[in-house]
N, C-alpha and C positions, 0 to 999 in steps of 0.2 A: 829475116826479122829485122837487119839493118835501114832498110827503104821503110820498114814501117814506122819506125823513133824517128827516122830523119823527116818524114810527111808529118808527126807530132806535133816535132819540134818547127816545122815549118811555117802550121796554121795561125800561130799567133801573128807573126808578121805578114801576113797575106789580109788578114782581118785587118789591118791597121792602114794596111796599102789601099786595099778597100776605103777605108773611113778618111783617108788622106785625100786620095781621089774627086770621093763625091763632096768632101772639105773644099776644093779647089775648085770644083764646075761646078759646083752653091756660085762663091764667089767669083768665079771667070762672069755666068750669065748673071752675078746683081751688078757687075760692073760696065755690063752690054745695057742695065737697065730690066732684067729682068725684074716682073714682079709675080711671078705665080710660080715656077721652074725653082730660081736662085731658095725662096726660103723652103721650099718644101725638101730640096736638097744639104741646106745648111739644116734643117732640122733631124731627117734622118741620118746627116752624118753625126753629128755633134751625140743626137738624143737615144741613138739606135745603134750604129755600127760601134761609136770609139766603147759604152759602154762594156759593149758583148766583149769588143780587144782585149779590153783590161779585165774581164772574168774571165777570157780563155787562157 
């Protein structure tokens, strides 16, 4: 039972890490001059993953 509690506490942090990595990859691609992938990653990070992380 303790392992299930540990996983439920770790899940919100996992969403935050995924959101942060996505946003960082978006900014990295934007700095390289990317005009297609960068906006997609940034929108996915800010508009999808961050709200999911907040709600979890």
